[in-house]
C-alpha positions, 0 to 999 in steps of 0.5 A: 500500500502506497503511503501518501506524503504529508505536506505542511505549509508554513506561511509564517515567513509571509507574516514576517515579510509583511511585519518588516515592511510595516515596521519600515513604513511606520517607524522610518522617514526622511529624518528617521532610520532604524537598525536591524537590531531594532527591527528584530526587537519589534518583530519579537514584540509583534510575535514574528521572531526571527534570527539576525541572519534570517532578517538580513536575508528577508531585507535583501529579498525585499530590496531586490524586489522593491528597488530598481537594481539588477543582480549585481547592484547596477542601476539604470542611469535614469533612476534616482533615489526617488525610485528606491523604496528601501534606502540604506546608509550610503546609498544616496552618496553612492547614487550621487557618485554614479551620477557623476560617472565615478561608480556604476553600482547602486546598493551592492556591497552596502551594509544593511544598517540605518535603513529607512522607507522612502515614504510616498510623500515628504513631510513638506508635501504632506504639510501642504496637503494637510494645509489644503484640507484644513482651509477647505471651505465646503467641508466641516471640521469632523470631515477634515479631521477624518481626512487628515487622520487617513493622510497620517496613515500613509507616512511614519508615526514621527510626522506630528513632530514635523507638522505645524498642524498636529500636536506632537504630544497628543496627536490631535489636529489643531482646532485653532487653525481653521478656515471659515466653514461655508454652509452653502447648501451645495450638493457635492454629488451634483457638483462632481457629476457636473464637473465630470460632464464638463471635463469630458466635453472640454477634452473631447475630440482630442482637445477640440472640445464640444459645446454643452447646454444647461439650465442655470438656477438661483436660490429663492426665499424658501432656500430652494434652487429655481431655474431662470426663466424667460418672460413666457415662463419657459426655462432658459437654456444656455448653450456654452463653449466650455474651456476651463474650470476655476475654483474661487472662494470655495465655488467652481466656475466654468470659464466659457463663452455663451452663444451667440456671444463671443466674449468670455463668461463665468457660470457657477457649476453648482448652480447648473442642472441638466448639463448635456453635450447634445446641443443642436437639432439633427439635420436628418431628424429635428427631434434628435439632438447631436453634439457640436464642436465648440468655438476655437479659443482664439475667437473668444475675447478675453480668453487665455489660449493657454491655462495653468496655475499662474495664468489662472491666478492672473486671470482671476485677479483681473476678474475679481468677484468673477465679474466678466468683461474686458479688462483694462489698465486702471490708475489708482490712488493708494494709501502707501500704508496699504500695499498689503491690501493691494497685494492680497487681491492682485499679488505682485501684478501691480505697477508703482507709478509715483509718490503723490505726497506723504500719504498717497501713491499712484499705482496701476493694475489691470482689472475688469471695470465692474469688478474694480468698481465693487472693490474700490467701494469696499476699500474706499478709505484707502483707494481711489480710482484716477483713470479711466474717467468713465470708471470714476464717473460710474463710481460717483453715480453709484455713490449718489444713488447710495446716498439717496437710498440711505438718506 
């Protein structure tokens, strides 16, 4: 009678490998390394004990799989320290020497001491992300705390020591650093859905883009969204050429041109409904709607052809409060102690012209006149429009109407 061999599967080595990786991820970072002796001690605490030799073998196997090296430690010349997951002492110096053509090796022959895990985010990058979450206006404190706690899990336990937003002793997120929560009743699900439709329309046809149609709404006295209507009572249908999306004061705006006009316009995306890229009646079937190619960017007055953070920031400062229209050069009389006020709204996009007297300076900015009208009235103690004359007269007329109203 044939005796069957008993086969036993010992998967404890998988637990050890995972434990080593977890220790490296949780205990080390750009400022903190760990020794093999410390890893071994922690593994015993976690009930995954192993010998020093076995630990060394595990580390070598992990580095071979996670680091961009060949059998003998040579590395592709395009690889940098960012491509490594497990870093040992001396590796950065060796890679720097290799970059200068002095050596070809990577971590080959380096002793496995003072190891660290190359975290997905540096502490500086993580601070930037946490800061962005803290100062979001459209989510409450509990949601912010939940998100930040999740972000902490992608780095080492040492992160609070290097964060201005989290207590090193208690681990609590500071409640003294916060933005103003705007309970603006925005339906985030609707906004995300609208953004997705708009993005696809902008990127369609290999970037040529399609037009979109939508209804535009506003709030009434019952705190309900109601559509804009024609005098006949029919819902107004807008057909727009979508180009960019900009975030301003916690709200998403579509930068577009609306048919039949050829100048730039802005529409709040959270106030749009029934968005579609089917905008035109079919020639063959008048009841069927089909897509249309959008108007080329160069045909829209006041629209930047290129778009990035710098251009968007400049564009927004010229269109304060999301007023649309043609921007122009505006001369201002400014209290010389209030340049911070000017900088807060225009960044460094203003030009000093001259000192007028002991209190006032003359400066120049580029802005939409209607937006400047609102800003100057808001900051009337410190700013006065000098040119263009039409803008001065418009502000004067508004002041007269205000005086009559408040008298």
